[in-house]
C-alpha positions as CSV (number, residue, x, y, z in Angstrom):
1,M,151.5,117.2,71.2
2,T,150.6,114.2,69.1
3,T,147.3,113.1,67.7
4,P,146.2,109.5,68.0
5,S,146.3,107.6,64.8
6,E,143.4,105.3,65.7
7,P,140.1,106.2,67.3
8,L,139.7,105.5,71.0
9,A,137.9,102.3,71.9
10,M,134.4,102.8,73.3
11,P,133.7,101.1,76.6
12,E,131.5,98.1,76.6
13,P,127.9,98.8,77.4
14,D,126.7,97.9,80.9
15,T,124.3,95.0,80.5
16,H,123.4,95.0,84.2
17,T,121.3,98.1,84.1
18,G,117.5,98.2,84.7
19,V,114.6,100.6,84.5
20,L,113.5,102.5,87.5
21,V,109.8,103.0,87.6
22,E,108.4,105.7,89.9
23,E,104.9,104.8,91.0
24,R,102.6,107.8,91.7
25,P,98.9,108.0,92.0
26,E,97.3,109.5,89.0
27,T,96.2,113.1,89.9
28,R,95.6,114.6,86.5
29,V,92.7,117.0,86.2
30,D,90.1,115.9,83.8
31,E,88.8,118.1,81.0
32,G,85.5,118.0,79.1
33,D,82.1,116.8,80.4
34,H,83.3,116.2,83.9
35,E,83.7,119.9,84.3
36,R,80.0,120.5,83.7
37,F,78.8,118.4,86.6
38,A,78.7,118.4,90.4
39,H,80.2,115.1,91.7
40,Y,79.7,113.0,94.8
41,V,82.7,112.9,97.2
42,K,82.9,111.9,100.9
43,K,82.3,114.9,103.1
44,D,85.4,114.4,105.2
45,K,87.5,114.4,102.0
46,I,86.0,117.7,100.9
47,V,86.8,119.3,104.2
48,E,90.4,117.9,104.0
49,S,90.7,119.3,100.5
50,A,89.5,122.7,101.6
51,V,92.1,122.8,104.4
52,T,95.1,121.2,102.6
53,G,94.3,121.8,98.9
54,T,94.8,118.1,98.1
55,P,92.7,116.7,95.2
56,V,89.6,114.6,95.9
57,V,88.3,111.6,94.0
58,A,84.6,111.5,93.0
59,L,82.6,108.3,92.9
60,C,82.9,108.3,89.1
61,G,86.7,108.6,89.3
62,K,87.2,112.3,88.5
63,V,90.1,113.8,90.4
64,W,90.2,117.5,91.1
65,V,90.6,120.2,93.7
66,P,87.0,121.5,94.5
67,G,86.6,125.2,94.1
68,R,83.2,125.9,92.5
69,D,79.8,125.9,94.0
70,P,78.3,122.5,93.2
71,Q,74.7,123.9,93.4
72,K,75.3,125.6,90.1
73,F,75.8,122.4,88.2
74,P,73.7,119.3,87.5
75,V,74.7,116.0,89.3
76,C,77.1,113.8,87.4
77,P,75.1,110.9,85.9
78,D,77.9,108.4,86.6
79,C,78.2,109.5,90.3
80,K,74.4,109.3,90.6
81,R,74.3,105.8,89.1
82,I,77.1,104.5,91.4
83,L,75.4,106.1,94.4
84,D,72.1,104.5,93.6
85,E,73.6,101.1,93.0
86,H,75.5,101.1,96.3
87,W,73.1,103.1,98.5
88,P,69.6,102.8,97.2
89,A,67.1,105.3,98.5
90,K,65.0,103.9,101.4
91,D,61.3,103.9,101.0
92,D,59.9,106.2,103.7
93,G,56.4,104.7,103.5
94,A,54.9,108.0,102.3
95,G,53.9,106.6,98.9
96,S,54.2,108.4,95.6
């Protein structure tokens, strides 16, 4: 067996390659203050999540799989503000 006296030539790099980008919806679970609040989510999405285990998206943008009793937490101030801006409370005429 003989050994080569010169190093083998490296193949030319392929200049026709590209980058493949996989697009996925962001489903990270937030940490911090969002965990301390109850959030507003469409009722049908909550039912769907309970059946399938898929994450829900709150009005404020928090993404998570519900599992705690929302009655035990104060309402998220961002969700409340968004709800009030888009669906203001109707005056029932009772006065204050």
